[in-house]
N, C-alpha and C positions, 0 to 999 in steps of 0.2 A: 131835978132834971133840967130846969132852965139855967141853973148855976153852972152845971157841967157843959152846956151848950155854949154859954158866954165864955167860959174858961177855954174851951177848945177853939172858939173863934179868936180869942185873944192870942192864943199860942200860935195859930196859923198866920195871923197878921204879923206877929213878931218875926216869924220865919221868913215871910215874904219880904219884909223890910230888910232883914239881914242879907237875904240873896241879892236884892237890888243894890245894896251898898257895898257888899263884898265883891260882886262880879267885877266892877271897874277896878277895884283894888288888885284883884288877881291879874286882870289884863295888864295893868300898869306894872305889876311886879314882874310879869312875864317879859314885857317889853324892855324893862331895865336889864334883864339877864339875857338878852339876845341882840344881835345886830344883823341887818340886811344890807348886803352890798351887791354890786353888779361888776362884771369884768368883760372885756372884749379883746379880740385879737383878729387881724386879717393879714392876708398875703396875696400878692399878685403873682399868678402862675401862668406860664405859657402852656396852652392846651396841647395835648399829645395825641388826640383822636378826634374824629369827626363822624357825624351820622347824616347821611343823605336821605331826605324824605322826597319821594317823587311818585309820579302816576303814569301808568300806561293806559291808553284808551283806544277803542275801535267803535265805529259808528255806522255799520251797515245793517243787513238783516241779522236776526238772532244767531243763526248758524255761522254766518260770515263774521259776525262780531266775535263770537266765541273762538272760531278757528283763527282769525287774525290776531286776536289778543294772545292766543296760545303760541303762535309763531314769534310775536314780539317778546314773550316771556322767555322762550327758548333762546332767542338772539341775545337778550339781555344777560341771561344766565351764563351763556358761553362767553361773552365779553368780560363779565366779572371774574370768571374762573381764569381767563387769560391774564388778567390783572392780579391774579393770585389772592383774590378776596375769598376767604373761607366760606363754604356753604352755610355755616352756622351764623355767619355775620350778615347774611341776607334773609330778610323776613318779609313775607306778605302780611300786611296788617289789615287789609280789607279786600274783598272781591265782590263784584256785583255784575249782573246782567239785567238791565232794566229797559222797558219800552220808552220811547221818546215820543213827544207830541208837539205839533205846531197849531197855532191858532189861526183859523180861517175867518176872515172879516165877513165874507159873503154870507156864510152859513152861521156865523156866530157860534162855532163850535170848534172843539179840538180834534185834530186828526192824527192818527198814528203816523209816525215818521221814522220808522226803523227802530234799532235797538242800540243802546250804549253799553259796551262791555268795559269794565274798568277794574284795575287792581292797583293798590297803593303799596309802595315799597319803603322799607327802612333798611338802609345799607350802612353797615358799621365799617369805617375805614380806620384801622389802628396804626397805620403808617401815613403820616400826613404828606410824605414825599410821593405817595401814590395817589393822593386825593385828585390832583388835576387830571391825570390820565383816566382814573376811574370815572370822573365826571364826564369827560369828553367821550369815552366809549359808551357810557350809559345814555347820554343825550343822543349820540349817533344811533343807538338801538331803539330810539323812540321815547325814552323816558322824559317826562316833563318834571323838571326839578322844582319842587315847591319851596324848599329851604334847606339850609345846611347848618347843623349845630355843632360848634366846637366845644369839646368837653374834656375831662380827665379820666384815664383808665382807672387809676386808683385814687379816686377822690377821698375815700375813707382815711388814707394816710394823712393827707393834709388836714382834714376836719379833725382827726383825733389830735394832731400836733397842735392845732390852733386852740382846741378846747383845753388842752393842758395849759397853754399859755394864758388863756382867759381865766382859768380857775386860779392860777398863780397870781395873776393881776388882782383878782377879787380878794383873795386871801391877804395879800400884802396890804390892800387898802383897809380891810377889816382889822388887821393887826395895828396899823397906825391909829386908827380911831379908838381901839380898845386901850392902848397904851396911854392915849391922851386922857382918857377917863379913869386911869389908874387901874385898869382891869387887864386880864389876860384872855387871849383867844381860846375858847373851848372847842367842843366837838361840832362837827358840821350837822345841822339839824334838818335842813331842807335844801334842795337843789333843782333849778330849772335850767335846761340846756337847749340851745338853738344853733344850728349851723345853716348857712346859705352859700350857694355857689351855682347861680343860674348860668346855663349854657349861653355861649355867644352865638347869636343866630344871624345868619345872612339871608335875607328874604329874596323873593323871586326877582324883584326889580334889580337889586344889586347883581345878582347872578347873571341876569340877561345882559346887563351893561358890561360886565366883566367878560362874558363870552363874546360879545359883539367886538369889543376892543381887541381881544386875543385873536378872533377870526380875521379882523382887518389886518393884523400884524402877522398872520399865519404863524402863530405860536400856540402852544398848549395853554389851557386855562390855568391861571395861578391865583389863588385866593390868600389874603393876608388874615391870619387868625387873631391877631392882637393878643391881649392878656385877659385872664379870667380872675375875678377877685373872689377869693374864698374867705368867708368870715365866720366867726363863732362868738356867741354871747351866752353868758351865764348869769343867773341870779341865785345868790347863796344866802343862807341864814346860818350864823354861827351862834353857839352858846358863848356866854361870858363867865369867866371865873373871878 
């Protein structure tokens, strides 16, 4: 019985030692039969659309705040339609009616001070030639513009094209390295893809300055969009033959 136990222990020890020595060998063998590469591509593109983010507010009693905000919403909607902005491109992303308070030093307490009715807008402008007039009419209707983002209507078209370029770039690098080692590039084993194209944002300070300059010159608001950088990056693993 003891002999069998000793023999079993000896066999298990040998198997464990084989596993420990064989695992690095298998890993090394796998690494010799594959290659990891990265590729990238980017392009500067002129934006072809903009999104206006703004707020309408009213601050009297609850009923007056709600009714006043409703009138502002109607006025803004009317002006946007006159500028041929489709209804589906105008979105309310938040609405609230909340009590407001002020701090009284004498009583060391907060006192109710009316209500604040607020709604936030997201307005999509797909014709940049209309952006200035849309901004001016919206501001004239009481909209406080928080920021304007310039973007691309068909960003996927640029991203897919750049991904194709990045993959070709990575494959070419892998083929050069494979030939240098006397090998040929095999099948694609793994891929990781990433694209970026952050919108160009003009903040409130810039917009207020541009509006003041245009008001002084008695001209409509004009904004410069600049260019948007779209980029793609890939990490690929190929087998080697």
